[in-house]
VEXGU-742191 format. One record per residue: residue number from 0; x, y, z of N, C-alpha, C in turn. Coordinates in Angstrom, 3 decimals. Last residue first. Example, Ala and Ser with C-alpha at 12.3 -4.5 7.8 and 13.67 -1.06 7.14 Angstrom:
2
<rec 1 <12.850 -2.250 7.080> <13.670 -1.060 7.140> <12.900 0.030 7.870>>
<rec 0 <13.190 -5.690 7.800> <12.300 -4.500 7.800> <13.200 -3.300 7.800>>
***
This chain:
297
<rec 296 <90.614 84.795 131.795> <90.936 84.162 130.529> <89.659 83.690 129.837>>
<rec 295 <90.634 87.936 133.398> <89.964 86.642 133.212> <90.286 86.070 131.845>>
<rec 294 <91.750 90.445 133.462> <92.573 89.329 133.894> <91.905 87.976 133.685>>
<rec 293 <90.535 92.922 132.841> <91.024 92.050 131.762> <91.778 90.834 132.207>>
<rec 292 <89.784 94.678 134.812> <88.781 94.304 133.825> <89.259 93.255 132.848>>
<rec 291 <91.810 95.372 136.500> <90.556 94.967 137.130> <89.492 94.539 136.122>>
<rec 290 <93.970 96.180 134.822> <94.003 94.899 135.528> <92.660 94.436 136.078>>
<rec 289 <92.995 97.447 131.629> <93.226 97.706 133.050> <93.129 96.386 133.811>>
<rec 288 <94.514 95.870 128.753> <93.370 96.341 129.526> <93.780 96.634 130.965>>
<rec 287 <97.389 97.033 126.932> <96.661 96.031 127.707> <95.515 96.673 128.479>>
<rec 286 <98.344 97.756 123.590> <98.044 98.231 124.940> <97.184 97.187 125.625>>
<rec 285 <100.786 97.486 121.077> <99.758 96.811 121.878> <99.583 97.537 123.201>>
<rec 284 <101.881 97.841 117.778> <101.761 98.477 119.095> <100.565 97.875 119.822>>
<rec 283 <104.069 96.101 115.644> <102.712 96.255 116.158> <102.763 96.868 117.548>>
<rec 282 <105.974 95.890 112.679> <105.893 96.331 114.067> <104.434 96.548 114.455>>
<rec 281 <107.393 94.872 110.316> <106.189 94.277 110.892> <106.123 94.605 112.378>>
<rec 280 <108.553 96.306 107.209> <108.668 96.089 108.645> <107.346 95.534 109.164>>
<rec 279 <109.999 95.631 103.968> <108.849 95.836 104.855> <109.180 95.551 106.318>>
<rec 278 <112.886 97.378 102.755> <112.250 96.119 103.126> <111.117 96.349 104.124>>
<rec 277 <112.160 100.501 100.961> <112.980 99.611 101.781> <112.184 98.367 102.203>>
<rec 276 <110.408 102.194 99.723> <111.151 101.257 98.881> <112.006 100.290 99.661>>
<rec 275 <108.745 103.979 101.067> <110.195 104.189 101.100> <110.981 103.314 100.135>>
<rec 274 <106.038 103.340 100.628> <106.444 104.731 100.838> <107.936 104.940 100.641>>
<rec 273 <105.847 100.611 100.385> <105.357 101.427 99.270> <105.811 102.878 99.391>>
<rec 272 <106.830 99.847 102.927> <107.586 99.540 101.707> <107.151 100.414 100.537>>
<rec 271 <105.415 100.237 105.270> <106.183 101.366 104.731> <106.923 101.072 103.432>>
<rec 270 <103.616 98.640 106.588> <104.990 98.129 106.458> <105.944 99.132 105.803>>
<rec 269 <101.660 100.141 109.149> <101.914 99.985 107.720> <103.374 99.550 107.526>>
<rec 268 <101.406 98.389 112.292> <101.774 99.556 111.493> <101.908 99.172 110.013>>
<rec 267 <98.733 96.936 114.011> <99.910 96.704 113.157> <100.174 97.927 112.286>>
<rec 266 <97.557 97.337 117.177> <97.559 98.014 115.873> <98.842 97.694 115.108>>
<rec 265 <95.466 96.358 119.560> <96.644 95.867 118.852> <96.611 96.464 117.457>>
<rec 264 <94.085 96.877 122.735> <94.278 97.395 121.384> <95.541 96.786 120.818>>
<rec 263 <93.810 95.211 124.956> <92.789 96.231 124.697> <92.864 96.729 123.260>>
<rec 262 <94.433 91.987 125.921> <94.764 92.995 124.905> <93.580 93.935 124.685>>
<rec 261 <93.677 89.930 127.588> <94.353 91.087 128.182> <94.530 92.250 127.202>>
<rec 260 <92.651 87.897 126.070> <91.735 88.596 126.968> <92.352 89.853 127.558>>
<rec 259 <94.939 86.892 124.839> <93.931 87.596 124.036> <92.999 88.424 124.920>>
<rec 258 <96.188 85.556 126.969> <96.810 86.755 126.390> <95.785 87.573 125.614>>
<rec 257 <94.352 83.446 127.408> <94.697 84.387 128.469> <95.287 85.667 127.941>>
<rec 256 <94.337 82.119 124.942> <93.105 82.720 125.451> <93.395 83.752 126.534>>
<rec 255 <97.039 81.290 124.787> <96.469 82.174 123.774> <95.211 82.859 124.293>>
<rec 254 <97.192 79.625 127.062> <98.078 80.781 126.925> <97.504 81.783 125.934>>
<rec 253 <95.210 77.620 126.556> <95.093 78.542 127.694> <95.988 79.769 127.584>>
<rec 252 <94.167 77.425 123.065> <94.946 76.990 124.211> <94.891 78.021 125.332>>
<rec 251 <92.955 78.076 120.727> <92.088 77.979 121.899> <92.826 77.446 123.118>>
<rec 250 <94.831 78.008 118.699> <94.328 79.320 119.132> <93.421 79.269 120.358>>
<rec 249 <97.678 76.266 118.509> <96.272 76.037 118.856> <95.691 77.319 119.445>>
<rec 248 <100.045 75.601 116.088> <99.553 76.601 117.037> <98.067 76.361 117.262>>
<rec 247 <102.809 73.690 115.114> <101.369 73.704 115.343> <101.055 74.783 116.380>>
<rec 246 <105.261 72.825 112.649> <104.837 73.622 113.797> <103.322 73.601 113.886>>
<rec 245 <107.796 70.635 111.439> <106.392 71.024 111.461> <106.064 71.751 112.765>>
<rec 244 <110.726 71.033 109.505> <110.143 70.892 110.839> <108.701 71.396 110.824>>
<rec 243 <111.872 71.592 107.048> <111.610 70.201 107.385> <110.991 69.971 108.750>>
<rec 242 <111.917 74.388 106.951> <113.178 73.635 107.024> <112.960 72.210 107.519>>
<rec 241 <108.670 74.456 108.128> <109.817 75.271 107.755> <111.076 74.453 107.986>>
<rec 240 <105.123 74.257 107.924> <106.426 73.598 107.957> <107.502 74.565 107.510>>
<rec 239 <102.152 74.633 109.936> <103.033 75.015 108.837> <104.344 74.257 108.990>>
<rec 238 <98.833 75.094 111.201> <99.997 74.229 110.978> <100.830 74.768 109.819>>
<rec 237 <96.558 75.901 113.648> <97.305 76.436 112.509> <98.570 75.615 112.378>>
<rec 236 <93.504 74.256 114.674> <94.943 74.517 114.794> <95.533 75.065 113.497>>
<rec 235 <90.348 75.840 115.061> <91.169 74.933 114.263> <92.653 75.259 114.414>>
<rec 234 <88.674 77.603 116.369> <89.491 76.696 117.191> <90.422 75.790 116.395>>
<rec 233 <88.983 80.462 114.155> <88.262 79.673 115.150> <89.183 78.745 115.918>>
<rec 232 <89.972 82.167 112.246> <90.323 80.753 112.121> <89.635 79.878 113.169>>
<rec 231 <89.129 84.758 112.859> <88.504 84.074 111.731> <88.792 82.580 111.714>>
<rec 230 <90.362 86.252 114.755> <89.242 85.435 115.217> <88.671 84.568 114.100>>
<rec 229 <93.399 87.184 115.370> <92.669 86.698 114.210> <91.571 85.742 114.667>>
<rec 228 <94.943 87.799 117.523> <93.799 88.668 117.270> <92.971 88.221 116.072>>
<rec 227 <97.002 85.913 117.475> <96.121 85.991 118.639> <94.833 86.730 118.314>>
<rec 226 <98.228 86.550 115.067> <97.571 85.258 115.220> <96.607 85.268 116.399>>
<rec 225 <99.270 89.079 115.693> <98.308 88.937 114.596> <97.549 87.619 114.703>>
<rec 224 <101.095 88.401 117.686> <99.920 89.195 118.043> <98.854 89.062 116.960>>
<rec 223 <102.032 84.928 117.166> <102.255 86.365 117.079> <100.987 87.086 117.534>>
<rec 222 <102.596 82.012 119.196> <101.777 82.814 118.307> <102.234 84.273 118.297>>
<rec 221 <105.848 82.454 117.829> <104.445 82.110 117.620> <103.846 81.642 118.937>>
<rec 220 <108.553 83.893 116.137> <107.803 83.824 117.383> <106.391 83.364 117.035>>
<rec 219 <110.545 82.016 113.754> <109.500 82.964 114.140> <109.021 82.787 115.565>>
<rec 218 <113.000 81.379 112.241> <112.876 81.278 113.690> <111.768 82.132 114.266>>
<rec 217 <112.295 83.370 109.471> <113.288 82.541 110.132> <113.114 82.549 111.639>>
<rec 216 <109.254 83.169 107.692> <110.074 83.900 108.651> <111.052 82.950 109.336>>
<rec 215 <107.422 81.856 106.158> <108.516 82.527 105.450> <109.460 83.269 106.383>>
<rec 214 <105.376 80.927 107.726> <106.305 79.928 107.185> <107.529 80.566 106.544>>
<rec 213 <103.707 83.085 108.224> <104.715 82.737 109.221> <105.758 81.756 108.688>>
<rec 212 <101.599 83.866 106.740> <102.915 84.312 106.283> <104.045 83.789 107.168>>
<rec 211 <99.271 83.070 107.907> <99.498 82.593 106.545> <100.839 83.034 105.985>>
<rec 210 <99.369 84.399 110.400> <99.577 82.950 110.334> <99.902 82.479 108.923>>
<rec 209 <101.285 87.480 110.235> <100.033 86.733 110.242> <100.320 85.250 110.022>>
<rec 208 <103.970 88.618 112.314> <103.489 88.089 111.038> <102.165 87.358 111.228>>
<rec 207 <105.668 90.731 113.767> <104.288 90.308 114.018> <103.670 89.849 112.708>>
<rec 206 <108.305 91.691 114.180> <108.059 90.410 113.510> <106.670 89.863 113.811>>
<rec 205 <108.015 93.335 117.393> <108.548 93.225 116.042> <108.208 91.840 115.498>>
<rec 204 <105.839 95.089 119.510> <106.314 93.791 119.044> <106.843 93.917 117.624>>
<rec 203 <105.530 97.000 122.391> <105.837 97.038 120.956> <106.398 95.672 120.575>>
<rec 202 <103.215 98.003 124.924> <104.134 97.023 124.363> <104.319 97.249 122.865>>
<rec 201 <102.101 98.966 127.966> <102.395 99.509 126.640> <103.517 98.675 126.036>>
<rec 200 <101.899 97.931 130.506> <100.698 97.870 129.674> <100.879 98.513 128.307>>
<rec 199 <103.537 96.145 133.096> <103.646 96.920 131.854> <102.341 96.816 131.079>>
<rec 198 <103.566 94.485 135.359> <103.034 95.838 135.482> <103.214 96.715 134.264>>
<rec 197 <104.185 91.839 135.285> <105.244 92.742 135.731> <104.782 94.188 135.825>>
<rec 196 <101.902 90.617 134.302> <102.383 90.200 135.625> <103.425 91.167 136.178>>
<rec 195 <101.799 91.829 131.760> <100.759 92.096 132.745> <101.238 91.752 134.161>>
<rec 194 <104.122 90.642 130.673> <104.030 92.097 130.820> <102.957 92.463 131.839>>
<rec 193 <103.431 87.934 130.611> <104.526 88.390 131.477> <104.449 89.890 131.723>>
<rec 192 <101.398 88.006 128.681> <101.104 87.549 130.039> <102.183 88.009 131.021>>
<rec 191 <102.899 88.897 126.462> <101.747 89.673 126.950> <101.437 89.291 128.396>>
<rec 190 <104.728 86.802 126.165> <105.226 88.136 126.527> <104.082 89.030 127.027>>
<rec 189 <103.021 84.701 125.386> <103.757 84.618 126.661> <104.228 85.996 127.103>>
<rec 188 <102.283 85.704 122.895> <101.266 85.492 123.936> <101.928 85.422 125.306>>
<rec 187 <104.644 85.557 121.538> <104.165 86.890 121.895> <102.990 86.818 122.864>>
<rec 186 <107.250 83.368 122.048> <105.794 83.479 121.974> <105.328 84.861 122.423>>
<rec 185 <110.238 84.893 120.789> <109.552 84.138 121.831> <108.049 84.356 121.661>>
<rec 184 <111.801 86.554 119.262> <111.408 85.258 118.703> <110.847 84.317 119.765>>
<rec 183 <112.364 89.145 120.082> <113.156 88.058 120.657> <112.743 86.661 120.201>>
<rec 182 <111.611 91.857 120.511> <112.114 91.397 119.212> <112.989 90.182 119.493>>
<rec 181 <109.691 94.015 122.262> <110.014 92.598 122.150> <110.355 92.240 120.713>>
<rec 180 <109.655 96.495 124.591> <109.902 96.262 123.165> <110.434 94.846 123.000>>
<rec 179 <107.590 98.152 126.859> <108.309 96.921 126.558> <108.438 96.740 125.060>>
<rec 178 <107.773 101.143 128.636> <107.388 100.502 127.372> <108.234 99.246 127.233>>
<rec 177 <106.549 102.837 131.600> <107.507 102.013 130.858> <106.897 101.524 129.549>>
<rec 176 <105.180 104.005 133.615> <105.648 104.889 132.544> <106.685 104.167 131.678>>
<rec 175 <104.728 102.040 135.401> <103.531 102.667 134.835> <103.892 103.651 133.726>>
<rec 174 <107.222 101.450 136.344> <106.726 100.648 135.239> <105.413 101.169 134.662>>
<rec 173 <109.662 102.879 137.611> <108.296 103.387 137.353> <107.672 102.683 136.155>>
<rec 172 <111.407 100.523 139.667> <111.286 101.233 138.397> <109.845 101.713 138.205>>
<rec 171 <111.327 99.019 141.978> <111.813 100.384 142.078> <111.718 101.182 140.802>>
<rec 170 <112.003 95.842 140.497> <111.517 96.642 141.615> <112.144 98.026 141.643>>
<rec 169 <112.611 93.976 138.680> <112.364 95.311 138.165> <111.851 96.244 139.259>>
<rec 168 <114.681 91.287 138.456> <113.960 92.106 139.428> <113.845 93.529 138.885>>
<rec 167 <114.285 88.940 135.801> <115.012 90.058 136.401> <114.115 90.836 137.351>>
<rec 166 <113.055 87.054 134.286> <113.779 86.569 135.459> <114.490 87.687 136.206>>
<rec 165 <112.012 88.195 132.053> <111.057 87.793 133.078> <111.738 87.306 134.346>>
<rec 164 <114.114 88.544 130.296> <113.657 89.698 131.062> <112.747 89.304 132.217>>
<rec 163 <116.736 86.114 130.316> <115.401 86.528 129.922> <114.882 87.625 130.843>>
<rec 162 <120.147 87.324 130.079> <119.113 86.380 130.518> <117.766 86.913 130.062>>
<rec 161 <122.319 89.233 130.415> <122.404 88.059 129.546> <121.443 86.985 130.048>>
<rec 160 <121.654 92.599 130.456> <121.445 91.359 131.200> <121.442 90.200 130.207>>
<rec 159 <122.641 96.003 130.859> <122.577 94.801 130.032> <122.493 93.552 130.908>>
<rec 158 <121.455 99.245 130.978> <121.834 98.097 131.798> <121.601 96.830 130.981>>
<rec 157 <122.788 102.234 129.420> <121.833 101.128 129.520> <122.378 100.056 130.457>>
<rec 156 <124.775 104.054 129.048> <123.886 104.263 130.188> <122.866 103.151 130.366>>
<rec 155 <126.198 103.354 126.755> <126.942 103.525 128.013> <126.042 103.690 129.240>>
<rec 154 <125.166 100.781 124.660> <124.798 102.083 125.209> <125.468 102.271 126.566>>
<rec 153 <127.023 99.314 122.285> <126.649 99.152 123.691> <126.400 100.538 124.271>>
<rec 152 <126.987 97.814 119.181> <126.797 99.073 119.894> <126.342 98.751 121.302>>
<rec 151 <127.327 95.268 118.518> <128.195 96.208 117.827> <128.057 97.611 118.421>>
<rec 150 <126.975 92.084 120.023> <126.777 93.533 120.108> <127.809 94.304 119.285>>
<rec 149 <127.152 89.345 120.142> <127.080 89.961 118.829> <126.923 91.467 118.841>>
<rec 148 <127.057 88.483 122.754> <128.366 88.484 122.089> <128.336 89.183 120.738>>
<rec 147 <124.886 88.154 124.325> <125.259 89.539 124.022> <126.564 89.631 123.230>>
<rec 146 <122.390 86.034 124.681> <123.706 86.060 124.050> <124.013 87.489 123.612>>
<rec 145 <119.948 86.529 125.876> <120.786 85.459 126.423> <122.189 85.423 125.849>>
<rec 144 <119.148 89.841 126.613> <119.409 88.906 125.530> <120.294 87.800 126.091>>
<rec 143 <117.902 92.991 127.425> <117.937 91.573 127.778> <118.158 90.738 126.528>>
<rec 142 <118.394 96.187 128.751> <118.544 95.329 127.575> <118.715 93.878 128.009>>
<rec 141 <116.809 99.026 129.777> <117.272 97.731 130.246> <117.241 96.769 129.068>>
<rec 140 <117.146 102.474 130.033> <116.991 101.348 129.113> <117.597 100.099 129.742>>
<rec 139 <115.570 105.358 130.942> <116.380 104.267 131.484> <116.099 103.045 130.625>>
<rec 138 <115.612 108.293 128.879> <114.991 107.061 129.355> <116.019 106.129 129.981>>
<rec 137 <116.582 110.585 127.718> <116.589 110.510 129.175> <116.065 109.189 129.713>>
<rec 136 <116.298 110.333 124.916> <117.634 110.534 125.512> <117.683 110.334 127.015>>
<rec 135 <114.663 108.744 122.860> <114.372 108.982 124.284> <115.684 109.176 125.044>>
<rec 134 <115.723 108.507 120.311> <114.348 108.962 120.461> <114.037 109.391 121.887>>
<rec 133 <118.286 107.559 120.798> <118.126 108.805 120.040> <116.728 109.380 120.236>>
<rec 132 <117.663 105.210 122.183> <118.392 106.277 122.873> <118.254 107.609 122.128>>
<rec 131 <116.438 103.730 120.145> <115.669 104.112 121.338> <116.352 105.246 122.081>>
<rec 130 <118.643 103.362 118.455> <117.470 104.102 117.986> <116.651 104.595 119.171>>
<rec 129 <120.261 101.759 120.131> <120.733 103.078 119.684> <119.571 103.947 119.217>>
<rec 128 <118.636 99.519 120.309> <118.998 100.248 121.521> <119.459 101.656 121.167>>
<rec 127 <118.599 98.724 117.681> <117.359 99.244 118.253> <117.607 99.933 119.592>>
<rec 126 <121.323 97.882 117.324> <120.769 99.002 116.568> <119.526 99.583 117.240>>
<rec 125 <122.475 95.682 118.552> <122.380 96.926 119.314> <121.771 98.098 118.572>>
<rec 124 <122.479 93.145 117.536> <123.720 93.916 117.415> <123.664 95.265 118.124>>
<rec 123 <120.289 91.756 119.800> <121.037 91.439 118.585> <122.310 92.281 118.528>>
<rec 122 <118.305 91.978 121.734> <119.157 93.135 121.456> <119.908 92.990 120.131>>
<rec 121 <115.659 91.163 123.387> <116.184 90.847 122.063> <116.995 92.016 121.553>>
<rec 120 <113.765 93.396 124.964> <114.030 91.958 124.978> <114.389 91.519 123.570>>
<rec 119 <113.938 96.251 126.752> <114.204 95.724 125.412> <114.593 94.262 125.513>>
<rec 118 <112.094 98.509 128.386> <112.550 97.131 128.534> <112.719 96.576 127.133>>
<rec 117 <112.522 101.799 129.307> <112.336 100.915 128.160> <112.931 99.557 128.508>>
<rec 116 <111.071 104.428 131.146> <111.818 103.172 131.178> <111.495 102.390 129.917>>
<rec 115 <109.635 106.606 130.422> <110.709 106.827 131.391> <111.626 105.616 131.453>>
<rec 114 <108.617 107.183 126.980> <108.709 106.364 128.199> <109.838 106.819 129.119>>
<rec 113 <107.205 108.519 124.742> <108.014 109.215 125.749> <108.135 108.414 127.055>>
<rec 112 <105.584 107.921 122.549> <105.268 107.319 123.849> <106.005 107.997 125.006>>
<rec 111 <106.722 109.295 120.379> <105.328 109.560 120.746> <105.002 109.049 122.153>>
<rec 110 <109.282 108.223 120.285> <109.122 109.671 120.447> <107.705 110.010 120.920>>
<rec 109 <108.638 105.556 119.820> <109.264 105.928 121.088> <109.166 107.430 121.334>>
<rec 108 <107.559 105.813 117.206> <106.747 105.305 118.320> <107.340 105.716 119.664>>
<rec 107 <109.800 106.719 115.758> <108.605 107.555 115.856> <107.723 107.116 117.023>>
<rec 106 <111.573 104.515 116.115> <111.954 105.875 116.496> <110.724 106.748 116.708>>
<rec 105 <110.122 102.385 114.995> <110.484 102.359 116.412> <110.828 103.761 116.907>>
<rec 104 <109.958 103.234 112.321> <108.747 103.022 113.111> <109.051 103.050 114.607>>
<rec 103 <112.718 103.242 111.662> <111.925 104.474 111.604> <110.653 104.338 112.445>>
<rec 102 <113.359 100.535 111.915> <114.033 101.509 112.774> <113.253 102.818 112.809>>
<rec 101 <111.753 99.444 109.903> <111.533 99.069 111.298> <112.159 100.054 112.261>>
<rec 100 <112.912 100.747 107.620> <111.507 100.916 107.973> <111.221 100.564 109.431>>
<rec 99 <115.706 99.986 107.611> <115.278 101.380 107.674> <113.855 101.513 108.190>>
<rec 98 <115.749 96.967 109.584> <116.225 97.810 108.514> <115.686 99.214 108.697>>
<rec 97 <116.605 95.072 112.468> <115.737 96.045 111.814> <116.460 96.759 110.681>>
<rec 96 <117.638 91.592 112.325> <117.488 92.888 112.951> <116.596 93.798 112.127>>
<rec 95 <118.887 90.082 109.253> <118.450 90.055 110.640> <118.334 91.455 111.213>>
<rec 94 <121.438 91.367 107.179> <120.517 90.275 107.478> <120.143 90.329 108.946>>
<rec 93 <122.892 93.709 107.298> <122.203 93.365 106.057> <121.131 92.313 106.316>>
<rec 92 <123.815 96.363 109.316> <123.355 94.983 109.255> <122.562 94.773 107.977>>
<rec 91 <125.839 98.377 111.234> <125.466 98.070 109.861> <125.032 96.617 109.816>>
<rec 90 <125.701 100.715 113.779> <125.515 99.296 113.460> <125.102 99.176 112.000>>
<rec 89 <125.655 103.360 114.402> <126.920 102.651 114.598> <126.851 101.174 114.248>>
<rec 88 <124.209 105.778 112.227> <124.009 104.589 113.058> <125.305 103.799 113.180>>
<rec 87 <124.232 107.976 110.630> <125.286 107.903 111.644> <125.134 106.693 112.553>>
<rec 86 <121.994 107.800 109.031> <123.300 107.621 108.409> <124.441 107.518 109.390>>
<rec 85 <119.867 108.503 110.649> <120.148 107.079 110.450> <121.505 106.835 109.793>>
<rec 84 <119.458 111.313 110.746> <120.115 110.611 111.844> <120.624 109.233 111.451>>
<rec 83 <117.999 112.224 108.621> <119.337 112.779 108.820> <120.146 111.969 109.820>>
<rec 82 <115.706 110.703 109.073> <116.410 110.598 107.793> <117.841 111.127 107.915>>
<rec 81 <114.865 111.681 111.550> <115.374 110.314 111.449> <116.179 110.138 110.165>>
<rec 80 <113.974 114.201 110.770> <115.075 114.090 111.731> <115.705 112.699 111.669>>
<rec 79 <111.878 113.455 109.102> <113.011 114.203 108.543> <114.222 114.126 109.467>>
<rec 78 <110.201 112.273 110.996> <110.745 111.459 109.910> <111.955 112.147 109.282>>
<rec 77 <109.601 114.525 112.571> <110.302 113.388 113.167> <110.923 112.506 112.093>>
<rec 76 <108.229 116.098 110.736> <109.474 116.613 111.318> <110.288 115.480 111.929>>
<rec 75 <106.009 114.473 110.288> <106.941 114.735 109.190> <108.270 115.280 109.707>>
<rec 74 <104.608 114.471 112.720> <105.299 113.260 112.281> <106.330 113.563 111.197>>
<rec 73 <104.916 117.104 115.136> <104.429 116.578 113.867> <105.259 115.409 113.388>>
<rec 72 <105.609 117.861 117.635> <106.306 118.539 116.538> <105.827 118.094 115.165>>
<rec 71 <103.993 116.151 119.207> <103.777 117.609 119.239> <104.424 118.334 118.070>>
<rec 70 <102.541 113.285 117.928> <103.825 113.939 118.160> <103.614 115.449 118.147>>
<rec 69 <100.230 110.905 119.349> <100.558 112.049 118.501> <101.940 112.564 118.857>>
<rec 68 <97.882 108.159 119.634> <99.138 108.839 119.927> <99.347 110.003 118.964>>
<rec 67 <95.974 106.226 119.151> <95.671 107.273 120.124> <96.898 108.063 120.531>>
<rec 66 <96.500 104.534 117.129> <96.967 104.119 118.454> <96.606 105.119 119.543>>
<rec 65 <95.652 105.927 114.955> <94.929 104.698 115.276> <95.312 104.158 116.655>>
<rec 64 <97.629 107.912 114.946> <96.244 108.291 115.266> <95.429 107.061 115.656>>
<rec 63 <99.817 106.370 114.112> <99.812 106.963 115.446> <98.393 107.354 115.860>>
<rec 62 <98.956 105.753 111.470> <99.188 104.701 112.463> <99.156 105.253 113.883>>
<rec 61 <98.845 108.253 110.247> <97.617 107.457 110.377> <97.777 106.372 111.433>>
<rec 60 <101.558 108.894 110.408> <100.579 109.758 111.057> <99.258 109.013 111.254>>
<rec 59 <102.692 106.959 108.791> <102.956 106.919 110.228> <101.977 107.795 110.999>>
<rec 58 <101.781 107.839 106.279> <101.384 106.530 106.787> <101.584 106.444 108.303>>
<rec 57 <102.989 110.367 106.140> <101.534 110.244 106.003> <101.056 108.910 106.566>>
<rec 56 <105.729 109.767 106.332> <105.074 110.515 107.408> <103.562 110.372 107.341>>
<rec 55 <106.220 108.502 103.884> <106.370 107.754 105.134> <105.634 108.446 106.271>>
<rec 54 <105.720 110.684 102.165> <104.931 109.462 102.041> <105.010 108.624 103.317>>
<rec 53 <107.663 112.563 102.995> <106.241 112.889 103.100> <105.374 111.638 103.038>>
<rec 52 <110.051 111.175 102.419> <109.753 111.589 103.799> <108.260 111.867 103.972>>
<rec 51 <109.802 110.897 99.606> <109.924 109.724 100.478> <109.527 110.073 101.912>>
<rec 50 <109.746 113.596 98.820> <108.602 112.725 98.532> <108.623 111.486 99.426>>
<rec 49 <112.259 114.491 99.605> <111.074 115.071 100.235> <109.842 114.206 100.002>>
<rec 48 <113.816 112.957 97.837> <113.966 112.815 99.287> <112.734 113.333 100.009>>
<rec 47 <112.986 113.955 95.387> <112.714 112.558 95.713> <112.854 112.306 97.219>>
<rec 46 <113.864 116.660 95.613> <112.463 116.343 95.338> <112.123 114.914 95.750>>
<rec 45 <116.662 116.560 96.084> <115.748 117.089 97.096> <114.312 116.654 96.852>>
<rec 44 <118.587 113.605 95.405> <117.955 114.849 94.963> <116.861 115.255 95.941>>
<rec 43 <119.232 111.150 96.486> <120.051 112.307 96.849> <119.406 113.629 96.446>>
<rec 42 <117.841 108.135 97.864> <117.825 109.233 96.899> <118.666 110.394 97.410>>
<rec 41 <120.021 105.406 98.930> <118.998 106.431 99.173> <118.985 107.462 98.064>>
<rec 40 <121.597 102.989 100.647> <121.054 103.241 99.318> <119.882 104.201 99.486>>
<rec 39 <121.956 102.735 103.291> <123.081 103.308 102.541> <122.694 103.582 101.094>>
<rec 38 <119.782 101.419 104.320> <119.701 102.880 104.229> <120.931 103.527 103.605>>
<rec 37 <120.456 98.730 104.478> <119.661 99.168 103.329> <119.626 100.683 103.200>>
<rec 36 <123.942 98.242 105.322> <122.550 98.439 105.663> <121.769 98.991 104.482>>
<rec 35 <126.127 95.698 104.104> <125.817 97.117 104.283> <124.324 97.250 104.543>>
<rec 34 <127.888 93.391 103.369> <127.201 93.595 104.650> <127.008 95.084 104.906>>
<rec 33 <127.335 92.290 100.011> <128.064 93.128 100.957> <127.235 93.373 102.221>>
<rec 32 <126.426 88.820 99.524> <126.168 90.248 99.334> <126.986 91.043 100.340>>
<rec 31 <125.841 85.890 98.125> <126.933 86.570 98.808> <126.793 88.054 98.515>>
<rec 30 <123.453 83.327 98.425> <123.743 84.683 97.965> <124.895 85.249 98.784>>
<rec 29 <123.584 79.859 97.450> <123.629 80.933 98.441> <123.854 82.269 97.747>>
<rec 28 <123.918 77.589 95.877> <122.569 77.963 96.286> <122.512 79.050 97.337>>
<rec 27 <126.279 76.972 94.770> <125.951 76.265 96.010> <124.571 76.616 96.537>>
<rec 26 <126.359 78.754 92.697> <126.261 77.328 92.364> <125.891 76.499 93.593>>
<rec 25 <126.662 81.118 94.191> <125.460 80.906 93.390> <125.269 79.427 93.077>>
<rec 24 <129.247 80.818 95.188> <128.128 80.742 96.122> <126.805 80.542 95.379>>
<rec 23 <130.627 81.185 92.742> <130.760 79.943 93.504> <129.587 79.766 94.459>>
<rec 22 <129.904 83.806 91.984> <129.481 82.668 91.162> <129.583 81.333 91.897>>
<rec 21 <131.182 85.158 94.292> <129.756 85.252 93.985> <129.264 84.093 93.140>>
<rec 20 <133.938 84.538 94.111> <133.153 84.048 95.238> <131.652 84.076 94.955>>
<rec 19 <134.639 85.659 91.466> <134.965 84.310 91.921> <134.003 83.820 92.998>>
<rec 18 <133.652 88.201 90.772> <134.162 87.312 89.723> <134.340 85.872 90.176>>
<rec 17 <132.684 89.537 93.077> <131.886 89.500 91.857> <132.335 88.394 90.900>>
<rec 16 <134.727 89.188 95.002> <133.355 88.763 95.286> <132.561 88.585 93.994>>
<rec 15 <136.890 90.342 93.698> <136.941 88.928 94.058> <135.539 88.391 94.317>>
<rec 14 <136.019 92.982 93.589> <136.220 92.244 92.332> <136.254 90.742 92.597>>
<rec 13 <136.004 93.494 96.348> <134.752 93.565 95.600> <134.876 92.835 94.264>>
<rec 12 <138.686 93.273 96.981> <137.741 92.333 97.575> <136.417 92.328 96.813>>
<rec 11 <139.678 95.461 95.512> <140.137 94.103 95.207> <139.185 93.057 95.760>>
<rec 10 <138.317 97.682 96.730> <138.101 97.330 95.317> <138.540 95.911 94.964>>
<rec 9 <136.748 97.158 99.882> <138.001 97.358 99.166> <137.814 96.905 97.720>>
<rec 8 <133.517 98.608 100.384> <134.389 97.438 100.267> <135.659 97.781 99.489>>
<rec 7 <133.420 101.739 102.206> <133.062 100.911 101.066> <133.995 99.710 101.010>>
<rec 6 <132.085 103.459 105.039> <133.156 102.709 104.382> <132.630 101.843 103.248>>
<rec 5 <130.265 106.535 104.606> <130.320 105.166 105.095> <131.392 104.392 104.343>>
<rec 4 <129.908 109.083 103.736> <131.234 108.757 104.248> <131.337 107.322 104.757>>
<rec 3 <127.288 109.428 103.039> <128.264 109.422 101.966> <129.652 109.031 102.411>>
<rec 2 <126.061 109.547 105.549> <125.929 108.351 104.736> <126.984 108.290 103.658>>
<rec 1 <128.232 110.903 108.114> <127.236 111.020 107.065> <127.217 109.790 106.185>>
<rec 0 <128.586 109.970 111.460> <129.219 109.875 110.139> <128.145 110.002 109.070>>
***
């Protein structure tokens, strides 16, 4: 479905939202906004569209080069293809999950990695599964989430599991050609250790926030990859509070030290906000060391 054909709120409901419900929610301290994806708002003129695509492609090209990756057709062609594609996404989400920038980064990364198998931990409504399928039409996709009730898109060829990925038998899969994508609000150090134990060495993490920004994230995973790789804070614990609850991360704990020793490369992608105007994304690509050189904590 083209972007221009996306459903709009009924006029009566929109007037009700603006005149009655919106002011009421404002007094209660909440925002009431239409549940439409950020990519429904976009430039229409050719010059501005081309500028957005070129700016995003330039940043993504630098990110892929830093990861040792490339796209045979060129990054700008992939971004242009995504621009035309995203309007037909079967999932509309305003809060939570990936917006335009995160979806674009995932699409380009998957196109560059060309995995035979994708392990997706944290499915939410299904947008990232759909993005992965568009980028990798032939890949075998395994989706893991303890609660699949919120799905709005179910890939007909993917395998769904209502449990944690670490509890599933992956025998028989070519994991040397697999990619793990983690958007599940679980310790990213734990996911690194699990990936090594299961034979994965190419990983993508969403919501990779630095320690000084973690307080602003809802239900954050910690430690994040950024926290693991930040050598500046030394052994001092990182502390923060959110919604009245205090959190503590100890960078010299055994899990953190073990995961850090396994990471060969961790590259956080540009958040793309300056290029596109859409909400910033926090995707990081991680590769693990060869097993014979990186297993010591």
